[in-house]
LONU-671379 format. One line per 2 residues: their letters; for each residue y negated, z negated, x of C-alpha. Coordinates in nm, 3 decimals. Layout:
a> Y Z X  ...;
This chain:
ma> 0.684 0.233 -0.992  0.728 0.050 -1.321;
hk> 0.542 0.221 -1.605  0.533 0.551 -1.415;
va> 0.687 0.882 -1.512  0.790 1.115 -1.229;
iv> 0.893 1.479 -1.251  1.074 1.591 -0.936;
tg> 1.120 1.965 -0.893  1.419 2.050 -0.681;
gg> 1.560 1.718 -0.800  1.917 1.836 -0.846;
tg> 2.018 1.827 -0.480  1.920 1.713 -0.133;
ig> 1.583 1.557 -0.063  1.463 1.600 -0.421;
ka> 1.766 1.418 -0.559  1.722 1.136 -0.306;
va> 1.352 1.100 -0.392  1.431 1.098 -0.765;
as> 1.698 0.829 -0.715  1.459 0.615 -0.512;
la> 1.191 0.643 -0.780  1.441 0.552 -1.053;
rn> 1.572 0.253 -0.855  1.213 0.134 -0.830;
ga> 1.156 0.146 -1.205  1.008 0.491 -1.267;
rv> 1.117 0.705 -1.558  1.243 1.015 -1.381;
ai> 1.291 1.378 -1.481  1.460 1.616 -1.240;
as> 1.392 1.988 -1.260  1.608 2.263 -1.116;
rn> 1.672 2.629 -1.188  2.046 2.560 -1.153;
pg> 2.191 2.381 -1.460  2.500 2.286 -1.259;
hi> 2.285 2.096 -1.010  2.114 1.911 -1.294;
ea> 2.442 1.808 -1.458  2.598 1.695 -1.130;
ak> 2.290 1.493 -1.038  2.273 1.337 -1.385;
ad> 2.637 1.229 -1.352  2.562 1.070 -1.014;
fe> 2.258 0.889 -1.155  2.461 0.761 -1.451;
kl> 2.726 0.618 -1.214  2.445 0.420 -1.051;
gl> 2.307 0.308 -1.387  1.987 0.509 -1.338;
pv> 1.847 0.695 -1.640  1.728 1.048 -1.572;
lg> 1.616 1.347 -1.778  1.726 1.694 -1.666;
lp> 1.484 1.984 -1.709  1.613 2.336 -1.644;
md> 1.317 2.518 -1.493  1.260 2.808 -1.258;
lr> 0.922 2.761 -1.089  0.905 3.136 -1.033;
kk> 0.866 3.183 -1.411  0.530 3.076 -1.549;
nq> 0.652 3.044 -1.908  0.918 2.791 -1.803;
iq> 0.658 2.584 -1.622  0.432 2.590 -1.928;
qt> 0.718 2.485 -2.158  0.802 2.195 -1.928;
el> 0.436 2.092 -1.912  0.428 2.083 -2.293;
vc> 0.742 1.868 -2.310  0.593 1.628 -2.056;
yl> 0.261 1.615 -2.239  0.432 1.532 -2.566;
as> 0.650 1.271 -2.396  0.350 1.106 -2.230;
dl> 0.166 1.100 -2.562  0.461 0.912 -2.715;
ak> 0.466 0.668 -2.423  0.103 0.563 -2.434;
gi> -0.021 0.377 -2.129  0.238 0.524 -1.893;
tg> 0.097 0.725 -1.606  0.280 1.002 -1.428;
qa> 0.354 1.165 -1.095  0.465 1.519 -1.017;
in> 0.662 1.566 -0.698  0.733 1.921 -0.584;
ic> 1.039 1.952 -0.364  1.161 2.299 -0.435;
gg> 1.283 2.566 -0.204  1.402 2.919 -0.219;
qt> 1.269 3.262 -0.171  1.108 3.514 -0.397;
mv> 1.149 3.881 -0.331  0.821 4.065 -0.379;
């Protein structure tokens, strides 16, 4: 996974957090996204204890503008890191009341 960038939605807890940690341990640059800032901060602290760098992105996938803002951040970051390819991994859960 060296020279890869991965964005893991639902990366603050559970399966998403485990996937993000595995990617980071294997050399990927990892961003975790969650709608809960507390989950992001707790996960970041856990990653830091393991010596794994991670970027936290507060994002609610139910809100299109937040997805678009995150896409812009990722686009700009990938432009600065020329030659690095990326992965998006969606592991989010929840319910939306219609």
